[in-house]
C-alpha positions in Angstrom: 0.0 0.0 0.0 1.2 3.5 -0.8 1.7 6.1 0.7 2.9 4.8 4.0 1.6 5.6 6.6 -1.8 5.9 5.1 -3.6 9.2 6.0 -7.3 10.0 5.8 -8.1 12.3 2.9 -5.4 10.9 0.7 -5.4 8.7 -2.4 -4.3 5.1 -1.5 -3.0 2.6 -4.0 -2.8 -1.1 -3.4 -0.6 -2.9 -5.9 0.3 -6.6 -6.5 3.4 -7.7 -8.5 2.6 -10.5 -10.9 5.4 -12.9 -11.9 4.8 -16.4 -13.3 7.6 -18.6 -14.3 10.1 -15.9 -13.5 8.6 -13.4 -16.1 6.2 -10.5 -15.5 2.7 -11.2 -16.8 0.0 -8.7 -17.8 -3.1 -9.4 -15.7 -6.7 -9.3 -17.1 -10.0 -8.6 -15.5 -8.7 -6.6 -12.6 -11.4 -5.8 -10.0 -11.3 -3.7 -6.9 -13.4 -3.9 -3.7 -13.1 -1.8 -0.6 -14.8 -0.6 2.6 -14.0 2.0 5.2 -15.7 1.4 8.4 -18.4 -0.7 6.7 -19.1 1.8 3.9 -18.2 0.8 0.4 -15.4 2.6 -1.4 -15.0 2.6 -5.1 -11.6 1.4 -6.4 -10.2 2.2 -9.8 -8.4 -0.8 -11.4 -5.3 -0.6 -13.5 -3.3 -3.3 -15.2 0.2 -3.1 -16.6 2.8 -5.8 -17.4 3.9 -7.3 -14.1 1.4 -5.3 -11.9 -2.3 -5.0 -11.0 -3.3 -2.1 -8.8 -6.4 -0.4 -7.3 -6.6 3.2 -6.3 -9.0 4.4 -3.6 -9.9 7.9 -2.5 -10.3 8.3 1.2 -12.1 11.2 3.1 -10.9 13.1 6.1 -13.9 11.8 8.1 -12.4 8.3 7.8 -9.6 9.1 10.2 -9.1 6.3 12.7 -11.1 3.8 10.6 -9.8 0.8 8.8 -9.6 0.5 5.0 -10.2 -3.1 3.9 -10.1 -4.2 0.4 -9.0 -6.6 -2.3 -7.3 -6.7 -5.7 -8.6 -9.5 -7.9 -7.2 -10.4 -11.3 -6.7 -13.2 -13.8 -3.3 -14.3 -15.1 -2.8 -17.2 -17.5 -6.2 -18.6 -16.9 -6.0 -18.6 -13.1 -8.0 -16.2 -10.8 -6.1 -14.6 -7.9 -7.3 -12.4 -5.0 -5.0 -10.4 -2.7 -6.7 -8.8 0.4 -5.4 -6.0 2.6 -6.3 -3.9 5.6 -4.8 -0.7 6.9 -5.8 1.8 9.6 -6.2 5.4 8.4 -4.2 8.0 10.4 
């Protein structure tokens, strides 16, 4: 997750490196899910060779709450999901 530490009111990016067989692979079907304190947050997916990422916009009112989310993608016919959680400062 970037930036570190994660602050309320900032834009947060969760990224996953994708390497299969020692070579970077371009993911397909990237989807983002996220919540802050039980409220849904929209994530913007992005896929480049070797990386899948989701960008979330947080609010100042979310200070002290936990951002939970997942980055899901497909690579070479397999579906993968990476989950994360971070407290907003």
